[in-house]
C-alpha positions in Angstrom: 15.2 -27.9 -11.3 13.6 -24.6 -10.4 11.6 -23.8 -7.4 8.2 -22.2 -7.7 7.9 -18.8 -6.0 5.9 -18.8 -2.9 3.4 -16.0 -2.2 2.8 -15.2 1.4 -0.3 -13.5 2.7 -0.2 -10.1 4.2 -1.2 -11.4 7.6 1.7 -13.8 7.5 4.2 -11.1 6.5 2.9 -8.8 9.2 3.2 -11.6 11.9 6.7 -12.5 11.0 7.8 -8.8 10.8 6.2 -8.1 14.1 8.0 -11.0 15.7 11.3 -9.6 14.3 10.5 -6.2 15.7 9.8 -7.6 19.1 13.3 -9.2 19.1 12.4 -12.1 21.4 14.2 -14.4 19.0 17.0 -13.8 16.4 16.2 -13.3 12.8 17.6 -16.7 12.0 15.4 -18.4 14.5 12.3 -16.6 13.2 13.3 -17.5 9.7 13.7 -21.2 10.5 10.4 -21.3 12.3 8.6 -19.5 9.5 10.4 -21.5 6.8 11.7 -18.4 4.9 15.1 -16.9 4.3 16.5 -14.6 7.0 17.0 -11.8 4.5 13.3 -11.9 3.8 12.6 -11.5 7.5 14.8 -8.5 7.8 13.3 -6.9 4.6 9.8 -7.3 6.0 10.9 -5.9 9.4 12.4 -2.9 7.7 9.3 -2.4 5.6 7.1 -2.6 8.7 9.1 -0.1 10.6 9.0 2.3 7.6 5.4 2.1 6.5 3.4 0.4 9.2 1.0 -2.6 9.0 -1.0 -1.4 6.0 2.0 -1.9 3.8 1.4 -5.6 3.1 -2.2 -5.3 2.2 -3.4 -4.9 -1.4 -6.7 -3.6 -0.3 -5.2 -0.4 0.9 -3.5 0.2 -2.4 -6.7 -0.4 -4.2 -8.6 2.0 -1.9 -6.0 4.6 -2.4 -6.1 4.3 -6.2 -9.9 4.6 -6.1 -9.7 7.6 -3.8 -7.2 9.3 -6.1 -9.4 8.7 -9.1 -12.4 10.0 -7.3 -10.6 13.1 -6.2 -9.4 13.8 -9.7 -13.0 13.5 -11.0 -14.2 15.9 -8.3 -11.5 18.5 -9.0 -12.4 18.3 -12.7 -16.0 18.9 -11.8 -15.2 21.9 -9.5 -13.1 23.4 -12.4 -16.0 23.1 -14.8 -18.4 24.6 -12.3 -16.1 27.6 -11.6 -15.8 28.3 -15.3 -19.6 28.2 -15.8 -20.0 30.5 -12.8 -17.5 33.0 -14.2 -19.2 32.9 -17.6 -22.6 33.5 -16.0 -21.3 36.4 -13.9 -19.8 37.9 -17.1 -23.0 37.5 -19.1 -25.3 38.7 -16.3 -23.6 42.1 -15.7 -25.2 43.8 -18.7 -28.7 43.1 -17.2 -27.9 44.8 -13.9 
């Protein structure tokens, strides 16, 4: 008999990791209250300490990907405009 994997929300992960960081209770106590394994609590705690509260959200990853794509598009446009400007400068010199 296999267990189905549980998916926890980013708010739940952040709450559990924050409780672990506060150290008011042991990792085992936090795990039993949250109904998860103690190793998961310590992993989320470590992840929180390394990357901050935005690490558990998928929205930030999506926004970062969109921003990266937009930057690439803008850099490409800047390159094209620079090439056009150089070409125009080169062609306009005989008329001066």
